[in-house]
Legacy VTK file of the C-alpha trace (Angstrom):
# vtk DataFile Version 3.0
C-alpha trace
ASCII
DATASET POLYDATA
POINTS 65 float
36.962 20.775 -15.631
38.202 23.428 -18.052
41.850 24.413 -17.883
42.636 28.035 -17.074
45.746 29.832 -18.198
48.051 31.051 -15.388
47.288 34.749 -15.933
43.530 34.225 -15.627
44.068 32.021 -12.591
46.111 34.725 -10.833
43.420 37.311 -11.631
40.784 35.025 -10.104
42.920 34.465 -7.010
43.388 38.208 -6.576
39.636 38.807 -6.956
38.790 36.136 -4.394
41.448 37.435 -1.971
39.840 40.881 -2.035
36.529 39.288 -0.953
38.071 37.842 2.206
37.121 39.532 5.442
40.436 39.709 7.308
40.325 39.973 11.131
41.712 43.048 12.835
44.801 42.835 15.024
42.599 43.144 18.140
40.316 40.305 17.014
43.343 38.101 16.332
44.832 38.787 19.772
41.519 38.135 21.543
40.985 34.887 19.648
44.541 33.744 20.380
44.172 34.517 24.082
40.849 32.667 24.171
42.440 29.581 22.613
45.270 29.602 25.172
42.877 30.054 28.104
40.634 27.232 26.889
43.670 24.971 26.418
44.703 25.613 30.036
41.147 25.018 31.293
40.889 21.770 29.318
44.276 20.545 30.558
43.319 21.271 34.182
40.009 19.449 33.702
41.700 16.368 32.270
44.348 16.493 35.004
41.589 16.416 37.634
39.690 13.603 35.878
42.908 11.591 35.534
43.736 12.074 39.222
40.238 10.970 40.263
40.270 7.910 38.023
43.753 6.858 39.089
42.771 7.238 42.758
39.656 5.131 42.121
41.691 2.412 40.439
44.229 2.484 43.285
41.419 2.042 45.849
39.908 -0.845 43.855
43.271 -2.574 43.655
43.794 -2.172 47.419
40.410 -3.811 48.088
41.355 -6.821 45.984
44.804 -7.248 47.566
LINES 1 66
65 0 1 2 3 4 5 6 7 8 9 10 11 12 13 14 15 16 17 18 19 20 21 22 23 24 25 26 27 28 29 30 31 32 33 34 35 36 37 38 39 40 41 42 43 44 45 46 47 48 49 50 51 52 53 54 55 56 57 58 59 60 61 62 63 64
């Protein structure tokens, strides 16, 4: 790989940065809210699954006792 001098590198970085499609503030807020909502939904799902599995194990252990 050819070495690039620092000035050329910074010019390339600036050029590539201008090509980036940055999200709007509204898009960022909506995406953030969606992530938080999905995290809560996932945690509630796993809480329910854990409660069901622990209850099942408790019932199995009572049968064997």
